[in-house]
C-alpha positions in Angstrom: 103.3 60.3 113.4 102.2 61.2 109.8 104.6 62.9 107.5 103.1 66.4 108.3 105.8 68.9 109.4 105.5 69.6 113.1 107.3 72.2 115.3 107.2 72.1 119.1 108.0 75.1 121.3 108.4 73.9 124.9 109.3 76.0 127.9 111.5 73.7 130.0 113.7 70.7 129.8 111.2 68.6 131.7 108.7 68.6 128.8 111.5 68.4 126.2 113.1 65.3 127.5 109.9 63.2 127.3 109.0 64.4 123.8 112.6 64.0 122.5 112.7 60.5 123.8 109.3 59.4 122.5 109.7 61.0 119.1 113.4 59.9 118.8 114.7 63.3 118.2 118.4 64.3 118.2 120.2 67.5 119.0 120.3 69.5 115.8 123.2 71.9 116.4 125.1 73.5 119.3 125.5 76.8 117.5 122.3 78.3 118.7 121.4 80.0 122.0 118.5 77.6 122.4 118.5 73.8 122.4 117.0 72.5 119.1 116.1 68.9 118.3 114.9 67.2 115.1 114.3 63.8 113.6 116.2 62.1 110.8 113.8 63.4 108.2 113.8 66.9 109.7 110.0 66.8 109.7 109.6 67.1 113.4 111.4 69.9 115.3 111.6 71.0 118.9 113.0 74.0 120.6 113.4 74.7 124.4 112.4 78.3 124.7 112.5 79.2 128.4 109.5 80.7 130.0 109.7 84.5 129.5 107.9 86.5 126.8 111.1 87.5 125.0 112.6 84.0 125.1 109.4 82.6 123.6 109.3 85.1 120.8 113.0 84.7 119.9 112.9 80.9 120.1 109.8 80.6 118.0 111.2 82.8 115.3 114.4 80.9 115.3 112.7 77.6 114.9 110.6 78.9 112.0 113.8 80.0 110.2 115.9 76.9 110.7 113.1 74.4 110.1 112.0 76.0 106.9 108.4 75.7 108.2 105.7 76.1 105.6 102.2 77.5 106.2 101.0 74.0 106.6 103.3 73.2 109.5 101.6 72.3 112.8 102.9 74.4 115.6 102.6 73.3 119.2 103.2 75.0 122.5 103.2 73.0 125.7 104.2 73.9 129.2 103.0 74.5 132.7 100.1 76.7 133.7 99.1 77.8 137.2 95.5 77.4 138.4 93.6 76.9 141.6 90.4 76.0 139.8 91.8 73.1 137.6 92.9 69.7 138.8 96.6 69.5 139.5 98.3 67.4 136.9 95.5 67.8 134.3 96.4 68.3 130.7 94.2 71.1 129.2 93.6 72.1 125.6 93.7 75.9 125.4 91.3 77.4 122.9 91.6 81.1 123.9 94.6 83.0 125.2 94.4 86.6 126.5 97.6 88.7 126.7 97.4 90.7 130.0 99.8 93.3 128.6 97.9 94.2 125.4 94.4 92.7 126.2 94.7 90.9 122.8 92.8 87.6 122.5 94.1 84.8 120.4 92.2 81.7 119.4 93.4 78.3 118.4 91.5 76.4 115.8 89.9 73.0 116.7 90.6 70.6 113.9 89.2 67.7 115.9 87.7 67.7 119.4 90.4 67.1 122.0 90.1 64.3 124.4 91.0 66.6 127.3 89.5 69.5 129.1 89.2 72.8 127.1 89.9 76.0 128.9 91.0 79.6 128.3 94.4 81.0 129.5 95.7 84.4 130.7 99.3 85.2 129.9 100.9 87.4 132.5 104.1 89.3 132.3 106.9 87.5 134.1 107.2 90.3 136.6 103.4 90.8 137.1 102.5 91.0 140.8 98.8 90.6 140.2 97.0 87.8 141.9 94.6 86.2 139.5 93.1 83.3 141.4 90.2 82.8 139.1 92.3 82.4 136.0 94.5 79.7 134.5 97.8 81.6 133.9 101.1 81.2 132.2 103.9 83.5 131.0 104.4 82.5 127.4 101.4 81.3 125.4 100.3 84.8 124.1 103.8 85.5 122.9 103.9 82.1 121.0 100.5 82.9 119.5 101.6 86.4 118.5 104.4 85.0 116.4 103.0 81.8 114.9 99.7 83.4 113.9 101.6 85.4 111.4 102.8 82.4 109.3 100.4 79.6 109.8 96.7 78.9 110.0 95.2 79.0 113.4 93.8 75.5 112.8 97.5 74.4 112.7 98.2 75.8 116.2 97.9 73.7 119.3 98.4 75.0 122.8 98.3 72.5 125.7 99.0 73.2 129.4 99.9 71.0 132.3 98.2 72.3 135.5 100.3 73.0 138.6 99.3 74.8 141.9 102.7 76.2 142.6 103.4 79.5 140.9 107.1 79.2 141.6 107.3 76.6 138.8 106.2 79.3 136.3 108.8 81.7 137.6 111.5 79.0 137.4 112.2 79.2 141.1 111.9 75.5 141.4 111.9 72.4 139.3 110.3 69.9 141.7 109.5 66.2 141.5 105.8 66.9 141.2 106.4 68.8 137.9 108.5 66.0 136.5 105.8 63.5 137.5 103.1 65.5 135.7 105.1 65.7 132.5 105.8 61.9 132.5 102.2 60.9 133.1 100.5 63.3 130.7 102.8 63.7 127.8 101.4 60.5 126.1 98.0 62.1 125.9 99.5 65.3 124.4 101.4 63.3 121.8 98.3 61.3 120.9 96.3 64.5 120.2 99.0 65.8 118.0 99.0 62.5 116.1 95.2 62.8 115.6 95.5 66.3 114.3 98.5 65.7 112.0 96.8 62.6 110.5 93.7 64.6 109.6 95.7 67.5 108.2 97.9 65.3 106.0 96.9 64.2 102.5 99.1 61.2 101.6 100.5 61.5 98.0 99.6 57.9 97.2 95.9 58.5 97.8 93.7 60.1 95.1 90.7 62.2 95.7 87.2 61.9 94.1 87.0 65.2 92.2 83.2 65.0 91.8 82.6 64.6 95.5 85.0 67.4 96.3 83.6 69.8 93.7 80.0 69.2 94.8 80.8 69.9 98.5 82.7 73.0 97.6 79.8 74.2 95.5 77.3 73.7 98.4 79.1 75.3 101.3 81.7 78.1 101.7 85.1 76.8 102.8 88.2 78.7 103.9 91.5 77.8 102.2 92.5 75.7 105.2 89.1 74.0 105.3 89.4 73.1 101.6 92.8 71.5 102.3 91.3 69.6 105.3 88.3 68.5 103.2 90.6 67.0 100.6 92.3 65.0 103.3 89.1 63.8 104.8 87.6 62.8 101.4 90.8 60.9 100.4 90.7 59.1 103.7 87.0 58.3 103.4 87.6 56.8 99.9 90.8 55.0 101.0 89.0 53.5 104.0 86.2 52.2 101.7 83.5 53.4 104.1 80.0 52.1 103.0 78.3 55.3 104.2 76.9 57.7 101.5 78.8 60.8 102.4 76.8 63.2 100.3 73.5 61.9 101.6 74.6 62.2 105.3 75.8 65.8 105.0 73.2 67.3 102.7 71.2 69.0 105.5 74.2 70.5 107.2 74.2 74.3 107.6 77.8 75.2 107.1 81.3 73.9 106.3 82.2 73.5 110.0 79.4 70.9 110.4 80.7 69.0 107.3 84.3 68.9 108.6 83.2 67.9 112.0 81.0 65.0 110.8 83.6 63.6 108.5 86.3 63.8 111.2 84.1 62.1 113.8 83.0 59.4 111.4 86.5 58.5 110.3 87.7 58.4 113.9 84.8 56.1 114.9 85.8 53.6 112.3 89.3 53.2 113.8 91.0 52.7 110.4 94.7 51.8 110.5 95.9 54.2 107.8 99.3 52.5 107.7 97.8 49.5 106.1 96.0 51.4 103.3 97.6 51.1 99.9 
């Protein structure tokens, strides 16, 4: 992982165990109602929230407080979702979440195109008796979005769901072997996507940025505050990787800032540069 600060909010111990093991996290403290884990640098945090709306809200707020998360922190929610129209065991990137209770729609920002299926999600109340067979549903994502959208950029929010066809898993009525198998098989892909996003969002202090290139691009297209930060990261990586492509020439006909960011991100990925070897 890069040195970007990351906070994970996961619903059950199944997901948590795999992430804790792979990221080498340790229990932070026993004084809290929720299980909290972090790494030695306290740059990666994880909290096991439970699956209800209130649990998710309280756990997310707690993690924001004890981790001292900044507005640049990447926030991740991963857990199970029920669907009859998605493949069981599939890991899905959620780009839109609708809260059944309030009809509010939340959107996650796409920093880089995920290598997994994209879909929308409906968050139902834990006691909802509605049968929504045409939707992918869960009980917590909208609550997570409601909280984190207040203190970070939407481009720094990632929601991923593991598809199951047994609604009892969402209601915590069972914790079966199938669910554990899905987590074990798919968590690697989830971690890889987080790695890709955190790499592109991070500007290593040891790398400089070409101020002329940065200024010319800012003058040509309108960038949000987050996009400006992302642009700095991409230009610094472009220069550090010593790409022979003329960046300004390639992007001169693009219509907007999103096209610029997308092109730079794709190009850097296609070159497969090992950033750990760059001085």
